[in-house]
PyMOL Python script that loads the backbone (N, CA, C, O; Angstrom):
from pymol import cmd

cmd.read_pdbstr("""\
ATOM      1  N   MET A   1      10.686   1.268   5.255  1.00  0.00           N
ATOM      2  CA  MET A   1       9.830   2.112   6.059  1.00  0.00           C
ATOM      3  C   MET A   1       9.697   3.462   5.373  1.00  0.00           C
ATOM      4  O   MET A   1      10.663   3.993   4.827  1.00  0.00           O
ATOM      5  N   ALA A   2       8.511   3.998   5.408  1.00  0.00           N
ATOM      6  CA  ALA A   2       8.264   5.282   4.762  1.00  0.00           C
ATOM      7  C   ALA A   2       8.939   6.400   5.523  1.00  0.00           C
ATOM      8  O   ALA A   2       8.988   6.385   6.753  1.00  0.00           O
ATOM      9  N   ASP A   3       9.456   7.359   4.800  1.00  0.00           N
ATOM     10  CA  ASP A   3      10.098   8.518   5.408  1.00  0.00           C
ATOM     11  C   ASP A   3       9.574   9.743   4.686  1.00  0.00           C
ATOM     12  O   ASP A   3       9.943   9.985   3.537  1.00  0.00           O
ATOM     13  N   ILE A   4       8.737  10.505   5.324  1.00  0.00           N
ATOM     14  CA  ILE A   4       8.172  11.695   4.708  1.00  0.00           C
ATOM     15  C   ILE A   4       8.651  12.907   5.489  1.00  0.00           C
ATOM     16  O   ILE A   4       8.502  12.959   6.709  1.00  0.00           O
ATOM     17  N   ARG A   5       9.225  13.880   4.796  1.00  0.00           N
ATOM     18  CA  ARG A   5       9.710  15.102   5.438  1.00  0.00           C
ATOM     19  C   ARG A   5       8.758  16.240   5.112  1.00  0.00           C
ATOM     20  O   ARG A   5       8.321  16.398   3.973  1.00  0.00           O
ATOM     21  N   THR A   6       8.450  17.017   6.117  1.00  0.00           N
ATOM     22  CA  THR A   6       7.633  18.200   5.917  1.00  0.00           C
ATOM     23  C   THR A   6       8.284  19.343   6.659  1.00  0.00           C
ATOM     24  O   THR A   6       9.175  19.133   7.482  1.00  0.00           O
ATOM     25  N   GLN A   7       7.841  20.551   6.369  1.00  0.00           N
ATOM     26  CA  GLN A   7       8.403  21.728   7.027  1.00  0.00           C
ATOM     27  C   GLN A   7       8.116  21.648   8.511  1.00  0.00           C
ATOM     28  O   GLN A   7       7.027  21.240   8.916  1.00  0.00           O
ATOM     29  N   GLY A   8       9.069  22.028   9.311  1.00  0.00           N
ATOM     30  CA  GLY A   8       8.883  22.041  10.761  1.00  0.00           C
ATOM     31  C   GLY A   8       9.861  21.132  11.449  1.00  0.00           C
ATOM     32  O   GLY A   8      10.972  20.912  10.967  1.00  0.00           O
ATOM     33  N   ARG A   9       9.445  20.604  12.576  1.00  0.00           N
ATOM     34  CA  ARG A   9      10.324  19.757  13.362  1.00  0.00           C
ATOM     35  C   ARG A   9       9.735  18.363  13.459  1.00  0.00           C
ATOM     36  O   ARG A   9       8.565  18.202  13.806  1.00  0.00           O
ATOM     37  N   VAL A  10      10.537  17.359  13.155  1.00  0.00           N
ATOM     38  CA  VAL A  10      10.149  15.968  13.296  1.00  0.00           C
ATOM     39  C   VAL A  10      11.255  15.272  14.059  1.00  0.00           C
ATOM     40  O   VAL A  10      12.420  15.347  13.668  1.00  0.00           O
ATOM     41  N   ALA A  11      10.918  14.611  15.120  1.00  0.00           N
ATOM     42  CA  ALA A  11      11.885  13.889  15.957  1.00  0.00           C
ATOM     43  C   ALA A  11      13.051  14.787  16.337  1.00  0.00           C
ATOM     44  O   ALA A  11      14.196  14.338  16.371  1.00  0.00           O
ATOM     45  N   GLY A  12      12.769  16.039  16.620  1.00  0.00           N
ATOM     46  CA  GLY A  12      13.801  16.957  17.086  1.00  0.00           C
ATOM     47  C   GLY A  12      14.697  17.510  15.995  1.00  0.00           C
ATOM     48  O   GLY A  12      15.637  18.245  16.298  1.00  0.00           O
ATOM     49  N   ASN A  13      14.439  17.183  14.734  1.00  0.00           N
ATOM     50  CA  ASN A  13      15.280  17.661  13.643  1.00  0.00           C
ATOM     51  C   ASN A  13      14.592  18.815  12.931  1.00  0.00           C
ATOM     52  O   ASN A  13      13.407  18.730  12.610  1.00  0.00           O
ATOM     53  N   ASP A  14      15.322  19.885  12.683  1.00  0.00           N
ATOM     54  CA  ASP A  14      14.779  21.009  11.935  1.00  0.00           C
ATOM     55  C   ASP A  14      14.884  20.675  10.460  1.00  0.00           C
ATOM     56  O   ASP A  14      15.984  20.495   9.937  1.00  0.00           O
ATOM     57  N   LEU A  15      13.742  20.591   9.786  1.00  0.00           N
ATOM     58  CA  LEU A  15      13.738  20.192   8.386  1.00  0.00           C
ATOM     59  C   LEU A  15      13.672  21.380   7.438  1.00  0.00           C
ATOM     60  O   LEU A  15      13.510  21.192   6.232  1.00  0.00           O
ATOM     61  N   SER A  16      13.792  22.589   7.951  1.00  0.00           N
ATOM     62  CA  SER A  16      13.672  23.751   7.077  1.00  0.00           C
ATOM     63  C   SER A  16      14.780  23.796   6.040  1.00  0.00           C
ATOM     64  O   SER A  16      14.639  24.466   5.017  1.00  0.00           O
ATOM     65  N   ALA A  17      15.878  23.095   6.285  1.00  0.00           N
ATOM     66  CA  ALA A  17      16.967  23.050   5.299  1.00  0.00           C
ATOM     67  C   ALA A  17      16.547  22.271   4.064  1.00  0.00           C
ATOM     68  O   ALA A  17      17.209  22.358   3.030  1.00  0.00           O
ATOM     69  N   GLY A  18      15.460  21.512   4.148  1.00  0.00           N
ATOM     70  CA  GLY A  18      15.007  20.715   3.017  1.00  0.00           C
ATOM     71  C   GLY A  18      14.090  21.484   2.092  1.00  0.00           C
ATOM     72  O   GLY A  18      13.444  20.882   1.234  1.00  0.00           O
ATOM     73  N   LEU A  19      14.014  22.785   2.237  1.00  0.00           N
ATOM     74  CA  LEU A  19      13.142  23.572   1.387  1.00  0.00           C
ATOM     75  C   LEU A  19      13.853  23.928   0.089  1.00  0.00           C
ATOM     76  O   LEU A  19      15.055  24.191   0.081  1.00  0.00           O
ATOM     77  N   HIS A  20      13.097  23.932  -1.015  1.00  0.00           N
ATOM     78  CA  HIS A  20      13.660  24.267  -2.322  1.00  0.00           C
ATOM     79  C   HIS A  20      13.965  25.753  -2.412  1.00  0.00           C
ATOM     80  O   HIS A  20      13.051  26.572  -2.309  1.00  0.00           O
ATOM     81  N   GLY A  21      15.199  26.113  -2.599  1.00  0.00           N
ATOM     82  CA  GLY A  21      15.635  27.474  -2.897  1.00  0.00           C
ATOM     83  C   GLY A  21      14.849  28.590  -2.240  1.00  0.00           C
ATOM     84  O   GLY A  21      14.468  29.551  -2.909  1.00  0.00           O
ATOM     85  N   GLY A  22      14.599  28.485  -0.952  1.00  0.00           N
ATOM     86  CA  GLY A  22      13.919  29.550  -0.247  1.00  0.00           C
ATOM     87  C   GLY A  22      12.403  29.483  -0.344  1.00  0.00           C
ATOM     88  O   GLY A  22      11.711  30.298   0.267  1.00  0.00           O
ATOM     89  N   SER A  23      11.875  28.529  -1.100  1.00  0.00           N
ATOM     90  CA  SER A  23      10.423  28.375  -1.191  1.00  0.00           C
ATOM     91  C   SER A  23       9.874  27.968   0.161  1.00  0.00           C
ATOM     92  O   SER A  23      10.576  27.351   0.963  1.00  0.00           O
ATOM     93  N   ASP A  24       8.627  28.309   0.416  1.00  0.00           N
ATOM     94  CA  ASP A  24       8.034  27.903   1.678  1.00  0.00           C
ATOM     95  C   ASP A  24       7.419  26.510   1.586  1.00  0.00           C
ATOM     96  O   ASP A  24       6.796  26.047   2.542  1.00  0.00           O
ATOM     97  N   LYS A  25       7.587  25.829   0.435  1.00  0.00           N
ATOM     98  CA  LYS A  25       7.075  24.466   0.286  1.00  0.00           C
ATOM     99  C   LYS A  25       8.180  23.469   0.642  1.00  0.00           C
ATOM    100  O   LYS A  25       9.302  23.582   0.149  1.00  0.00           O
ATOM    101  N   PRO A  26       7.866  22.507   1.485  1.00  0.00           N
ATOM    102  CA  PRO A  26       8.878  21.528   1.909  1.00  0.00           C
ATOM    103  C   PRO A  26       9.145  20.480   0.838  1.00  0.00           C
ATOM    104  O   PRO A  26       8.313  20.245  -0.039  1.00  0.00           O
ATOM    105  N   ASP A  27      10.313  19.855   0.919  1.00  0.00           N
ATOM    106  CA  ASP A  27      10.604  18.691   0.099  1.00  0.00           C
ATOM    107  C   ASP A  27       9.762  17.546   0.650  1.00  0.00           C
ATOM    108  O   ASP A  27       9.741  17.327   1.861  1.00  0.00           O
ATOM    109  N   LEU A  28       9.085  16.830  -0.200  1.00  0.00           N
ATOM    110  CA  LEU A  28       8.355  15.644   0.222  1.00  0.00           C
ATOM    111  C   LEU A  28       8.923  14.464  -0.533  1.00  0.00           C
ATOM    112  O   LEU A  28       9.082  14.512  -1.753  1.00  0.00           O
ATOM    113  N   TYR A  29       9.224  13.420   0.185  1.00  0.00           N
ATOM    114  CA  TYR A  29       9.652  12.215  -0.481  1.00  0.00           C
ATOM    115  C   TYR A  29       9.289  11.032   0.372  1.00  0.00           C
ATOM    116  O   TYR A  29       9.141  11.137   1.590  1.00  0.00           O
ATOM    117  N   CYS A  30       9.148   9.911  -0.283  1.00  0.00           N
ATOM    118  CA  CYS A  30       8.805   8.684   0.405  1.00  0.00           C
ATOM    119  C   CYS A  30       9.675   7.581  -0.170  1.00  0.00           C
ATOM    120  O   CYS A  30       9.719   7.386  -1.385  1.00  0.00           O
ATOM    121  N   HIS A  31      10.357   6.871   0.690  1.00  0.00           N
ATOM    122  CA  HIS A  31      11.166   5.740   0.258  1.00  0.00           C
ATOM    123  C   HIS A  31      10.510   4.487   0.806  1.00  0.00           C
ATOM    124  O   HIS A  31      10.581   4.209   2.003  1.00  0.00           O
ATOM    125  N   CYS A  32       9.876   3.737  -0.071  1.00  0.00           N
ATOM    126  CA  CYS A  32       9.193   2.517   0.325  1.00  0.00           C
ATOM    127  C   CYS A  32       9.612   1.409  -0.622  1.00  0.00           C
ATOM    128  O   CYS A  32       9.636   1.610  -1.836  1.00  0.00           O
ATOM    129  N   ASP A  33       9.943   0.236  -0.082  1.00  0.00           N
ATOM    130  CA  ASP A  33      10.316  -0.889  -0.925  1.00  0.00           C
ATOM    131  C   ASP A  33       9.184  -1.252  -1.878  1.00  0.00           C
ATOM    132  O   ASP A  33       9.434  -1.605  -3.031  1.00  0.00           O
ATOM    133  N   ALA A  34       7.938  -1.167  -1.409  1.00  0.00           N
ATOM    134  CA  ALA A  34       6.794  -1.534  -2.235  1.00  0.00           C
ATOM    135  C   ALA A  34       6.640  -0.596  -3.421  1.00  0.00           C
ATOM    136  O   ALA A  34       6.071  -0.987  -4.441  1.00  0.00           O
ATOM    137  N   MET A  35       7.132   0.628  -3.313  1.00  0.00           N
ATOM    138  CA  MET A  35       6.968   1.594  -4.387  1.00  0.00           C
ATOM    139  C   MET A  35       7.977   1.383  -5.512  1.00  0.00           C
ATOM    140  O   MET A  35       7.848   2.005  -6.567  1.00  0.00           O
ATOM    141  N   THR A  36       8.966   0.533  -5.318  1.00  0.00           N
ATOM    142  CA  THR A  36       9.983   0.328  -6.339  1.00  0.00           C
ATOM    143  C   THR A  36       9.585  -0.741  -7.347  1.00  0.00           C
ATOM    144  O   THR A  36      10.294  -0.942  -8.333  1.00  0.00           O
ATOM    145  N   THR A  37       8.469  -1.433  -7.127  1.00  0.00           N
ATOM    146  CA  THR A  37       8.025  -2.489  -8.019  1.00  0.00           C
ATOM    147  C   THR A  37       7.047  -1.933  -9.039  1.00  0.00           C
ATOM    148  O   THR A  37       6.066  -1.278  -8.686  1.00  0.00           O
ATOM    149  N   THR A  38       7.326  -2.202 -10.311  1.00  0.00           N
ATOM    150  CA  THR A  38       6.416  -1.788 -11.369  1.00  0.00           C
ATOM    151  C   THR A  38       5.431  -2.913 -11.609  1.00  0.00           C
ATOM    152  O   THR A  38       5.827  -4.064 -11.789  1.00  0.00           O
ATOM    153  N   LYS A  39       4.159  -2.587 -11.612  1.00  0.00           N
ATOM    154  CA  LYS A  39       3.116  -3.581 -11.837  1.00  0.00           C
ATOM    155  C   LYS A  39       2.531  -3.357 -13.223  1.00  0.00           C
ATOM    156  O   LYS A  39       1.893  -2.336 -13.480  1.00  0.00           O
ATOM    157  N   ASP A  40       2.750  -4.308 -14.106  1.00  0.00           N
ATOM    158  CA  ASP A  40       2.280  -4.190 -15.475  1.00  0.00           C
ATOM    159  C   ASP A  40       1.040  -5.034 -15.756  1.00  0.00           C
ATOM    160  O   ASP A  40       0.260  -4.692 -16.645  1.00  0.00           O
ATOM    161  N   ASP A  41       0.839  -6.120 -15.026  1.00  0.00           N
ATOM    162  CA  ASP A  41      -0.296  -7.007 -15.267  1.00  0.00           C
ATOM    163  C   ASP A  41      -1.525  -6.513 -14.520  1.00  0.00           C
ATOM    164  O   ASP A  41      -1.415  -5.853 -13.487  1.00  0.00           O
ATOM    165  N   ARG A  42      -2.687  -6.838 -15.049  1.00  0.00           N
ATOM    166  CA  ARG A  42      -3.938  -6.345 -14.464  1.00  0.00           C
ATOM    167  C   ARG A  42      -4.940  -7.490 -14.387  1.00  0.00           C
ATOM    168  O   ARG A  42      -5.020  -8.319 -15.294  1.00  0.00           O
ATOM    169  N   LEU A  43      -5.699  -7.529 -13.305  1.00  0.00           N
ATOM    170  CA  LEU A  43      -6.834  -8.434 -13.146  1.00  0.00           C
ATOM    171  C   LEU A  43      -8.087  -7.580 -13.033  1.00  0.00           C
ATOM    172  O   LEU A  43      -8.074  -6.526 -12.397  1.00  0.00           O
ATOM    173  N   GLN A  44      -9.155  -8.033 -13.645  1.00  0.00           N
ATOM    174  CA  GLN A  44     -10.437  -7.337 -13.500  1.00  0.00           C
ATOM    175  C   GLN A  44     -11.468  -8.359 -13.063  1.00  0.00           C
ATOM    176  O   GLN A  44     -11.523  -9.463 -13.605  1.00  0.00           O
ATOM    177  N   ILE A  45     -12.281  -7.996 -12.088  1.00  0.00           N
ATOM    178  CA  ILE A  45     -13.336  -8.890 -11.628  1.00  0.00           C
ATOM    179  C   ILE A  45     -14.645  -8.125 -11.542  1.00  0.00           C
ATOM    180  O   ILE A  45     -14.657  -6.913 -11.331  1.00  0.00           O
ATOM    181  N   ARG A  46     -15.723  -8.830 -11.704  1.00  0.00           N
ATOM    182  CA  ARG A  46     -17.051  -8.244 -11.523  1.00  0.00           C
ATOM    183  C   ARG A  46     -17.604  -8.780 -10.206  1.00  0.00           C
ATOM    184  O   ARG A  46     -17.484  -9.968  -9.907  1.00  0.00           O
ATOM    185  N   VAL A  47     -18.199  -7.903  -9.437  1.00  0.00           N
ATOM    186  CA  VAL A  47     -18.763  -8.298  -8.150  1.00  0.00           C
ATOM    187  C   VAL A  47     -20.138  -7.672  -7.969  1.00  0.00           C
ATOM    188  O   VAL A  47     -20.459  -6.645  -8.567  1.00  0.00           O
ATOM    189  N   GLU A  48     -20.936  -8.312  -7.136  1.00  0.00           N
ATOM    190  CA  GLU A  48     -22.221  -7.728  -6.770  1.00  0.00           C
ATOM    191  C   GLU A  48     -21.966  -6.538  -5.856  1.00  0.00           C
ATOM    192  O   GLU A  48     -20.925  -6.448  -5.205  1.00  0.00           O
ATOM    193  N   HIS A  49     -22.924  -5.635  -5.818  1.00  0.00           N
ATOM    194  CA  HIS A  49     -22.793  -4.422  -4.999  1.00  0.00           C
ATOM    195  C   HIS A  49     -22.479  -4.766  -3.541  1.00  0.00           C
ATOM    196  O   HIS A  49     -21.625  -4.135  -2.918  1.00  0.00           O
ATOM    197  N   LYS A  50     -23.170  -5.762  -3.008  1.00  0.00           N
ATOM    198  CA  LYS A  50     -22.973  -6.161  -1.603  1.00  0.00           C
ATOM    199  C   LYS A  50     -21.532  -6.624  -1.344  1.00  0.00           C
ATOM    200  O   LYS A  50     -20.927  -6.258  -0.337  1.00  0.00           O
ATOM    201  N   ALA A  51     -21.000  -7.422  -2.253  1.00  0.00           N
ATOM    202  CA  ALA A  51     -19.634  -7.927  -2.110  1.00  0.00           C
ATOM    203  C   ALA A  51     -18.628  -6.787  -2.205  1.00  0.00           C
ATOM    204  O   ALA A  51     -17.648  -6.753  -1.461  1.00  0.00           O
ATOM    205  N   LYS A  52     -18.874  -5.851  -3.126  1.00  0.00           N
ATOM    206  CA  LYS A  52     -17.973  -4.704  -3.262  1.00  0.00           C
ATOM    207  C   LYS A  52     -17.963  -3.869  -1.993  1.00  0.00           C
ATOM    208  O   LYS A  52     -16.907  -3.444  -1.525  1.00  0.00           O
ATOM    209  N   HIS A  53     -19.144  -3.639  -1.444  1.00  0.00           N
ATOM    210  CA  HIS A  53     -19.246  -2.855  -0.218  1.00  0.00           C
ATOM    211  C   HIS A  53     -18.505  -3.546   0.931  1.00  0.00           C
ATOM    212  O   HIS A  53     -17.812  -2.890   1.709  1.00  0.00           O
ATOM    213  N   LEU A  54     -18.652  -4.855   1.035  1.00  0.00           N
ATOM    214  CA  LEU A  54     -17.960  -5.625   2.068  1.00  0.00           C
ATOM    215  C   LEU A  54     -16.442  -5.481   1.923  1.00  0.00           C
ATOM    216  O   LEU A  54     -15.740  -5.263   2.911  1.00  0.00           O
ATOM    217  N   LEU A  55     -15.939  -5.605   0.690  1.00  0.00           N
ATOM    218  CA  LEU A  55     -14.502  -5.473   0.439  1.00  0.00           C
ATOM    219  C   LEU A  55     -14.010  -4.060   0.755  1.00  0.00           C
ATOM    220  O   LEU A  55     -12.929  -3.892   1.318  1.00  0.00           O
ATOM    221  N   GLU A  56     -14.793  -3.054   0.397  1.00  0.00           N
ATOM    222  CA  GLU A  56     -14.419  -1.664   0.683  1.00  0.00           C
ATOM    223  C   GLU A  56     -14.331  -1.424   2.190  1.00  0.00           C
ATOM    224  O   GLU A  56     -13.399  -0.777   2.666  1.00  0.00           O
ATOM    225  N   GLU A  57     -15.300  -1.945   2.932  1.00  0.00           N
ATOM    226  CA  GLU A  57     -15.283  -1.785   4.391  1.00  0.00           C
ATOM    227  C   GLU A  57     -14.083  -2.476   5.023  1.00  0.00           C
ATOM    228  O   GLU A  57     -13.399  -1.908   5.874  1.00  0.00           O
ATOM    229  N   ALA A  58     -13.839  -3.706   4.596  1.00  0.00           N
ATOM    230  CA  ALA A  58     -12.713  -4.465   5.147  1.00  0.00           C
ATOM    231  C   ALA A  58     -11.380  -3.816   4.785  1.00  0.00           C
ATOM    232  O   ALA A  58     -10.471  -3.769   5.613  1.00  0.00           O
ATOM    233  N   ALA A  59     -11.259  -3.326   3.576  1.00  0.00           N
ATOM    234  CA  ALA A  59     -10.030  -2.654   3.151  1.00  0.00           C
ATOM    235  C   ALA A  59      -9.799  -1.397   3.981  1.00  0.00           C
ATOM    236  O   ALA A  59      -8.682  -1.150   4.435  1.00  0.00           O
ATOM    237  N   ALA A  60     -10.836  -0.611   4.179  1.00  0.00           N
ATOM    238  CA  ALA A  60     -10.711   0.610   4.976  1.00  0.00           C
ATOM    239  C   ALA A  60     -10.319   0.279   6.409  1.00  0.00           C
ATOM    240  O   ALA A  60      -9.479   0.963   6.994  1.00  0.00           O
ATOM    241  N   ALA A  61     -10.916  -0.759   6.978  1.00  0.00           N
ATOM    242  CA  ALA A  61     -10.590  -1.166   8.346  1.00  0.00           C
ATOM    243  C   ALA A  61      -9.149  -1.648   8.462  1.00  0.00           C
ATOM    244  O   ALA A  61      -8.547  -1.573   9.533  1.00  0.00           O
ATOM    245  N   SER A  62      -8.600  -2.143   7.353  1.00  0.00           N
ATOM    246  CA  SER A  62      -7.215  -2.634   7.315  1.00  0.00           C
ATOM    247  C   SER A  62      -6.234  -1.558   6.883  1.00  0.00           C
ATOM    248  O   SER A  62      -5.033  -1.816   6.799  1.00  0.00           O
ATOM    249  N   HIS A  63      -6.730  -0.347   6.606  1.00  0.00           N
ATOM    250  CA  HIS A  63      -5.906   0.767   6.128  1.00  0.00           C
ATOM    251  C   HIS A  63      -5.201   0.415   4.823  1.00  0.00           C
ATOM    252  O   HIS A  63      -4.028   0.733   4.626  1.00  0.00           O
ATOM    253  N   LEU A  64      -5.944  -0.252   3.931  1.00  0.00           N
ATOM    254  CA  LEU A  64      -5.430  -0.641   2.618  1.00  0.00           C
ATOM    255  C   LEU A  64      -6.393  -0.169   1.544  1.00  0.00           C
ATOM    256  O   LEU A  64      -7.564   0.098   1.815  1.00  0.00           O
ATOM    257  N   THR A  65      -5.888  -0.069   0.321  1.00  0.00           N
ATOM    258  CA  THR A  65      -6.794   0.150  -0.798  1.00  0.00           C
ATOM    259  C   THR A  65      -7.542  -1.155  -1.038  1.00  0.00           C
ATOM    260  O   THR A  65      -7.126  -2.213  -0.566  1.00  0.00           O
ATOM    261  N   VAL A  66      -8.642  -1.074  -1.769  1.00  0.00           N
ATOM    262  CA  VAL A  66      -9.388  -2.288  -2.087  1.00  0.00           C
ATOM    263  C   VAL A  66      -8.496  -3.228  -2.903  1.00  0.00           C
ATOM    264  O   VAL A  66      -8.485  -4.436  -2.668  1.00  0.00           O
ATOM    265  N   SER A  67      -7.756  -2.677  -3.853  1.00  0.00           N
ATOM    266  CA  SER A  67      -6.856  -3.509  -4.670  1.00  0.00           C
ATOM    267  C   SER A  67      -5.825  -4.231  -3.808  1.00  0.00           C
ATOM    268  O   SER A  67      -5.603  -5.431  -3.973  1.00  0.00           O
ATOM    269  N   ALA A  68      -5.201  -3.506  -2.897  1.00  0.00           N
ATOM    270  CA  ALA A  68      -4.188  -4.116  -2.031  1.00  0.00           C
ATOM    271  C   ALA A  68      -4.809  -5.173  -1.123  1.00  0.00           C
ATOM    272  O   ALA A  68      -4.222  -6.232  -0.903  1.00  0.00           O
ATOM    273  N   PHE A  69      -5.997  -4.882  -0.599  1.00  0.00           N
ATOM    274  CA  PHE A  69      -6.677  -5.829   0.283  1.00  0.00           C
ATOM    275  C   PHE A  69      -7.023  -7.116  -0.459  1.00  0.00           C
ATOM    276  O   PHE A  69      -6.754  -8.215   0.026  1.00  0.00           O
ATOM    277  N   VAL A  70      -7.626  -6.967  -1.643  1.00  0.00           N
ATOM    278  CA  VAL A  70      -8.028  -8.140  -2.430  1.00  0.00           C
ATOM    279  C   VAL A  70      -6.808  -8.934  -2.872  1.00  0.00           C
ATOM    280  O   VAL A  70      -6.819 -10.163  -2.810  1.00  0.00           O
ATOM    281  N   LEU A  71      -5.767  -8.258  -3.313  1.00  0.00           N
ATOM    282  CA  LEU A  71      -4.554  -8.952  -3.739  1.00  0.00           C
ATOM    283  C   LEU A  71      -3.917  -9.717  -2.584  1.00  0.00           C
ATOM    284  O   LEU A  71      -3.513 -10.869  -2.743  1.00  0.00           O
ATOM    285  N   GLN A  72      -3.830  -9.074  -1.423  1.00  0.00           N
ATOM    286  CA  GLN A  72      -3.237  -9.722  -0.245  1.00  0.00           C
ATOM    287  C   GLN A  72      -4.038 -10.973   0.135  1.00  0.00           C
ATOM    288  O   GLN A  72      -3.455 -12.027   0.386  1.00  0.00           O
ATOM    289  N   ALA A  73      -5.364 -10.860   0.178  1.00  0.00           N
ATOM    290  CA  ALA A  73      -6.218 -11.996   0.535  1.00  0.00           C
ATOM    291  C   ALA A  73      -6.108 -13.116  -0.497  1.00  0.00           C
ATOM    292  O   ALA A  73      -6.031 -14.291  -0.138  1.00  0.00           O
ATOM    293  N   ALA A  74      -6.100 -12.749  -1.777  1.00  0.00           N
ATOM    294  CA  ALA A  74      -6.006 -13.750  -2.837  1.00  0.00           C
ATOM    295  C   ALA A  74      -4.660 -14.469  -2.803  1.00  0.00           C
ATOM    296  O   ALA A  74      -4.603 -15.682  -3.007  1.00  0.00           O
ATOM    297  N   GLN A  75      -3.581 -13.737  -2.550  1.00  0.00           N
ATOM    298  CA  GLN A  75      -2.260 -14.359  -2.477  1.00  0.00           C
ATOM    299  C   GLN A  75      -2.163 -15.327  -1.296  1.00  0.00           C
ATOM    300  O   GLN A  75      -1.594 -16.411  -1.421  1.00  0.00           O
ATOM    301  N   MET A  76      -2.719 -14.932  -0.152  1.00  0.00           N
ATOM    302  CA  MET A  76      -2.693 -15.823   1.017  1.00  0.00           C
ATOM    303  C   MET A  76      -3.481 -17.102   0.726  1.00  0.00           C
ATOM    304  O   MET A  76      -3.041 -18.199   1.069  1.00  0.00           O
ATOM    305  N   ARG A  77      -4.647 -16.956   0.093  1.00  0.00           N
ATOM    306  CA  ARG A  77      -5.470 -18.121  -0.234  1.00  0.00           C
ATOM    307  C   ARG A  77      -4.778 -19.000  -1.271  1.00  0.00           C
ATOM    308  O   ARG A  77      -4.806 -20.225  -1.158  1.00  0.00           O
ATOM    309  N   ALA A  78      -4.166 -18.397  -2.266  1.00  0.00           N
ATOM    310  CA  ALA A  78      -3.450 -19.165  -3.292  1.00  0.00           C
ATOM    311  C   ALA A  78      -2.302 -19.955  -2.669  1.00  0.00           C
ATOM    312  O   ALA A  78      -2.099 -21.124  -2.998  1.00  0.00           O
ATOM    313  N   ASP A  79      -1.558 -19.325  -1.779  1.00  0.00           N
ATOM    314  CA  ASP A  79      -0.471 -20.028  -1.087  1.00  0.00           C
ATOM    315  C   ASP A  79      -1.003 -21.235  -0.324  1.00  0.00           C
ATOM    316  O   ASP A  79      -0.415 -22.316  -0.367  1.00  0.00           O
ATOM    317  N   GLN A  80      -2.132 -21.043   0.380  1.00  0.00           N
ATOM    318  CA  GLN A  80      -2.707 -22.129   1.165  1.00  0.00           C
ATOM    319  C   GLN A  80      -3.193 -23.271   0.283  1.00  0.00           C
ATOM    320  O   GLN A  80      -2.966 -24.437   0.606  1.00  0.00           O
ATOM    321  N   VAL A  81      -3.855 -22.957  -0.819  1.00  0.00           N
ATOM    322  CA  VAL A  81      -4.340 -23.983  -1.747  1.00  0.00           C
ATOM    323  C   VAL A  81      -3.171 -24.787  -2.294  1.00  0.00           C
ATOM    324  O   VAL A  81      -3.236 -26.014  -2.358  1.00  0.00           O
ATOM    325  N   LEU A  82      -2.104 -24.102  -2.686  1.00  0.00           N
ATOM    326  CA  LEU A  82      -0.951 -24.814  -3.252  1.00  0.00           C
ATOM    327  C   LEU A  82      -0.222 -25.631  -2.202  1.00  0.00           C
ATOM    328  O   LEU A  82       0.281 -26.712  -2.506  1.00  0.00           O
ATOM    329  N   LEU A  83      -0.154 -25.140  -0.972  1.00  0.00           N
ATOM    330  CA  LEU A  83       0.443 -25.936   0.105  1.00  0.00           C
ATOM    331  C   LEU A  83      -0.373 -27.181   0.374  1.00  0.00           C
ATOM    332  O   LEU A  83       0.180 -28.272   0.511  1.00  0.00           O
ATOM    333  N   ASP A  84      -1.688 -27.027   0.450  1.00  0.00           N
ATOM    334  CA  ASP A  84      -2.568 -28.177   0.677  1.00  0.00           C
ATOM    335  C   ASP A  84      -2.472 -29.179  -0.457  1.00  0.00           C
ATOM    336  O   ASP A  84      -2.471 -30.389  -0.230  1.00  0.00           O
ATOM    337  N   ARG A  85      -2.392 -28.678  -1.666  1.00  0.00           N
ATOM    338  CA  ARG A  85      -2.282 -29.536  -2.847  1.00  0.00           C
ATOM    339  C   ARG A  85      -0.986 -30.340  -2.811  1.00  0.00           C
ATOM    340  O   ARG A  85      -0.958 -31.519  -3.161  1.00  0.00           O
ATOM    341  N   GLY A  86       0.096 -29.670  -2.376  1.00  0.00           N
ATOM    342  CA  GLY A  86       1.390 -30.346  -2.278  1.00  0.00           C
ATOM    343  C   GLY A  86       1.392 -31.467  -1.264  1.00  0.00           C
ATOM    344  O   GLY A  86       2.109 -32.455  -1.424  1.00  0.00           O
ATOM    345  N   ARG A  87       0.591 -31.320  -0.221  1.00  0.00           N
ATOM    346  CA  ARG A  87       0.517 -32.352   0.820  1.00  0.00           C
ATOM    347  C   ARG A  87      -0.255 -33.575   0.329  1.00  0.00           C
ATOM    348  O   ARG A  87       0.034 -34.695   0.752  1.00  0.00           O
ATOM    349  N   SER A  88      -1.229 -33.377  -0.554  1.00  0.00           N
ATOM    350  CA  SER A  88      -2.046 -34.505  -1.005  1.00  0.00           C
ATOM    351  C   SER A  88      -1.481 -35.202  -2.231  1.00  0.00           C
ATOM    352  O   SER A  88      -1.900 -36.314  -2.548  1.00  0.00           O
ATOM    353  N   ASP A  89      -0.532 -34.572  -2.934  1.00  0.00           N
ATOM    354  CA  ASP A  89       0.053 -35.195  -4.146  1.00  0.00           C
ATOM    355  C   ASP A  89       1.063 -36.256  -3.798  1.00  0.00           C
ATOM    356  O   ASP A  89       1.643 -36.872  -4.692  1.00  0.00           O
TER     357      ASP A  89
END
""", "prot")
cmd.dss("prot")
cmd.show_as("cartoon", "prot")
cmd.util.cbc("prot")
cmd.orient("prot")
């Protein structure tokens, strides 16, 4: 789960102690399991303008980047294809 600290009060805790050496800028950090994975491989696809717009809208509605949305959908479909294939073999 993400944990972001900013100056002020969050959940009743005074976070002003998290400031760097008297600076008025707060410490910001995020601890997310997804952020610990390094992604080295890349896929590139070409799409028509209409398809790109559809993906952008759906990604925004899902609160995801287009890359995350497309990857999630492709992984779910790949899992289903391989499961179906396993049943027919």
